[in-house]
C-alpha positions in Angstrom: -0.1 0.1 -0.1 1.2 3.7 -0.9 -0.3 6.6 0.6 0.9 10.1 -0.5 0.7 11.7 3.0 -0.1 9.5 6.1 -1.5 10.8 9.4 -1.3 7.5 10.9 0.3 4.3 10.4 -0.7 2.2 7.7 -2.4 -0.8 8.2 -0.5 -4.3 7.0 -2.2 -6.5 5.1 0.1 -9.6 4.3 -0.3 -11.4 1.1 0.3 -15.2 0.9 3.8 -14.8 0.9 3.8 -13.5 4.1 6.0 -10.1 3.3 4.4 -6.8 2.9 6.5 -3.6 1.6 4.9 -0.3 2.5 6.0 3.5 2.1 4.6 5.9 4.4 5.5 9.7 3.5 4.3 11.6 7.0 2.1 14.4 7.0 2.7 17.5 9.7 -0.2 15.6 12.1 1.3 12.3 11.7 0.9 10.5 15.2 2.1 7.0 16.1 0.9 5.6 19.3 2.9 3.0 21.4 3.0 -0.3 19.3 4.1 -3.5 19.4 3.7 -5.6 16.2 3.1 -9.4 16.0 5.2 -9.3 12.7 8.8 -8.1 12.3 9.7 -4.7 10.7 12.7 -3.6 9.1 12.3 0.5 8.9 14.7 2.6 6.2 14.4 6.1 6.3 14.1 8.1 2.8 14.1 11.9 3.9 13.0 14.1 7.0 14.1 13.7 10.6 12.7 11.8 13.6 13.0 9.5 16.4 12.6 6.0 17.1 11.4 5.7 20.8 11.9 2.3 22.0 11.5 1.7 26.1 14.1 4.5 27.4 15.9 4.9 23.9 15.1 8.1 21.9 17.2 7.3 18.6 17.3 9.9 16.3 16.6 8.9 12.5 18.0 10.3 9.9 18.0 9.6 6.0 19.7 6.6 5.5 18.9 4.5 8.4 17.6 1.8 9.1 15.8 0.3 12.0 15.3 -3.7 12.9 12.3 -4.0 15.0 11.5 -7.4 16.1 8.1 -8.6 16.6 6.6 -7.9 20.1 9.1 -4.7 20.2 6.8 -1.9 21.9 8.1 1.3 19.8 6.6 4.5 18.2 8.1 7.2 15.6 7.8 10.7 16.4 8.7 13.4 13.3 10.7 16.2 13.9 10.5 16.9 10.0 8.2 14.7 8.2 9.7 11.6 7.6 9.3 9.4 4.4 10.3 5.8 5.1 10.0 2.5 3.8 9.1 -0.8 6.0 9.6 -4.6 5.1 7.2 -6.3 7.1 7.5 -9.9 7.5 5.4 -12.2 9.3 6.5 -13.8 12.6 5.9 -17.7 11.1 8.1 -17.1 8.2 11.3 -16.9 10.6 11.0 -20.2 12.1 12.4 -21.4 8.7 15.6 -20.6 10.4 16.2 -21.0 14.1 19.8 -19.7 14.1 18.8 -16.5 12.5 15.4 -16.1 14.0 17.3 -15.8 17.5 19.6 -13.2 15.9 16.6 -11.1 14.7 14.7 -11.0 18.3 16.9 -7.9 19.2 16.0 -4.4 18.6 19.0 -2.5 16.4 19.4 0.8 14.6 21.9 0.7 11.8 23.4 4.2 10.9 23.8 5.3 7.3 27.3 3.5 6.4 28.6 1.3 3.6 27.8 -1.6 6.0 23.9 -1.1 5.3 24.0 0.3 1.6 23.1 -3.3 0.3 19.6 -2.7 2.4 18.3 0.4 0.3 18.8 -1.4 -3.0 17.4 -4.7 -1.6 14.2 -2.8 -0.7 13.6 -1.3 -4.0 14.0 -4.6 -5.8 11.3 -5.9 -3.4 9.3 -2.9 -4.1 9.8 -3.8 -7.8 8.5 -7.2 -7.3 5.3 -6.2 -5.5 4.5 -3.6 -7.4 4.7 -5.7 -11.0 3.2 -9.1 -9.4 5.0 -10.9 -11.9 4.9 -14.7 -11.9 7.6 -16.1 -9.3 7.5 -12.8 -7.7 6.2 -14.1 -4.3 9.2 -16.6 -4.2 11.8 -14.1 -5.0 10.4 -11.9 -2.6 10.8 -14.7 0.0 14.5 -14.7 -0.8 15.4 -11.0 -1.1 13.9 -10.7 2.5 16.0 -13.3 3.8 19.0 -11.7 2.1 18.1 -8.3 3.6 17.8 -9.9 7.1 21.1 -11.9 6.5 22.9 -8.6 5.7 21.6 -7.0 8.8 22.6 -10.1 11.0 26.1 -9.4 9.3 26.2 -5.8 9.9 25.4 -6.2 13.5 28.2 -8.8 14.0 30.5 -6.1 12.4 31.3 -8.2 9.4 31.2 -6.5 6.0 30.4 -8.1 2.7 33.0 -10.3 1.9 35.1 -9.7 -1.3 33.9 -11.6 -4.5 36.6 -13.9 -5.9 36.5 -12.9 -9.9 37.5 -15.3 -12.7 40.7 -15.0 -14.8 41.1 -12.2 -17.1 40.6 -14.3 -20.1 36.7 -14.2 -19.2 36.6 -10.5 -18.7 34.3 -10.2 -21.9 32.0 -13.0 -20.6 31.8 -11.5 -17.3 30.9 -7.9 -18.4 28.1 -9.5 -21.0 26.8 -11.1 -18.0 27.0 -8.0 -15.9 25.0 -6.1 -18.5 22.1 -8.8 -18.3 22.2 -8.4 -14.4 21.9 -4.8 -14.6 18.4 -5.3 -15.6 17.1 -6.4 -12.3 19.8 -4.3 -10.4 19.6 -0.8 -11.9 17.5 0.9 -8.8 20.5 0.1 -6.2 23.1 2.7 -5.4 25.4 1.7 -8.1 28.8 3.1 -8.5 31.1 2.8 -11.4 34.4 2.2 -9.9 32.7 -0.1 -7.2 31.0 -2.1 -10.0 34.5 -2.3 -12.0 36.3 -3.3 -9.0 33.5 -6.2 -8.2 34.5 -7.4 -11.7 37.9 -7.2 -10.9 38.8 -4.5 -13.7 40.3 -1.1 -13.9 37.9 1.5 -14.7 38.8 2.0 -18.0 39.0 -1.9 -19.1 35.6 -2.1 -17.9 33.9 1.0 -19.4 35.4 0.0 -22.7 34.0 -3.7 -22.6 30.5 -2.6 -21.1 30.2 0.0 -24.2 31.7 -2.7 -26.8 28.9 -5.7 -25.3 25.9 -3.0 -25.3 26.5 -0.1 -27.7 26.1 2.3 -25.0 28.4 3.8 -21.8 27.4 2.4 -18.3 25.5 5.6 -17.4 23.5 5.8 -20.3 22.5 2.1 -19.7 21.7 2.3 -15.9 19.7 5.9 -16.6 18.1 4.2 -19.2 16.6 1.5 -16.9 15.7 3.6 -14.5 13.7 5.8 -16.6 11.9 2.9 -18.4 10.7 1.6 -15.0 9.9 5.2 -14.0 7.6 5.6 -17.3 6.1 2.2 -16.2 5.5 3.4 -12.5 4.0 6.7 -13.7 1.8 5.1 -16.3 0.4 2.0 -14.4 0.2 3.2 -10.9 -0.9 6.2 -8.8 2.5 6.6 -6.8 3.8 10.0 -6.1 6.7 11.0 -8.2 9.0 11.2 -5.3 8.3 7.3 -4.7 9.1 6.5 -8.0 12.3 8.3 -8.0 13.4 6.2 -4.9 12.2 3.1 -6.4 13.8 3.5 -9.6 17.1 4.5 -8.0 17.7 8.2 -8.2 18.9 9.3 -4.6 17.9 13.0 -5.5 14.4 14.3 -6.8 16.0 17.1 -8.8 18.2 14.8 -10.7 15.3 12.4 -11.4 13.3 15.4 -12.8 16.4 16.5 -14.9 17.0 12.8 -16.5 13.1 12.6 -17.3 12.8 15.8 -18.8 16.0 15.5 -21.1 14.5 11.7 -22.0 11.0 12.8 -22.6 11.0 16.7 -22.8 8.2 16.8 -20.4 8.3 16.8 -16.4 7.3 13.7 -14.8 3.9 15.2 -13.7 3.2 16.7 -17.3 4.3 13.1 -19.1 1.5 11.3 -16.9 -1.1 13.7 -17.8 -0.6 13.0 -21.7 
């Protein structure tokens, strides 16, 4: 469920898969009473400023922060500047699939915006993507993505970063780049940086960009932006989602950058294009 302005918490109604992603863009009169859900909730702050109150703790909330609120944890969110946030809600019975992990998910935790939780934002985008499109196999993918999200938070809580991936030999560089270009079709909404992507494939930036252009016919930046704008057009056409929400889901970290990119491609603002 997506609401442009919420004055109170959005009701969570789980689909059969047991995972539900919601967006809450708080209005100024937003109020939340102390609440203890019967499900686990991962909250990711997109914009605004506030506090997450849990017992005697009053933890500040800022953009990029991620909170893990276990089932049964009494808490409330207070706004300083109206918050926009995303929450991944996980039905309690799903956690029984892994007793070891479920045990680690029974404690309240707050993760400040840092490289250790950067991947969380990308995973939430991908979950939103699957929930929005409701394609065949989407529920299974959402379950897998949810466990990956929870696993990353458990790893971050243990103070361990994401391990460096092994790369294949240089003779397979072209094949790796071709596979990577296909992978971008489902990763375009993640917070991507070209240097980090080249390093992930074990290449210099120059070698990576050269091979990418040879394989795709375009630059890396053009390709990423093209995927993001194509998904933005789908959401503008097929949903009533707010432009700010669409900007986030498509991978644009800044609303003004989204407007510039969209206007350059379509010669119209997102609002005007939607009305055509």
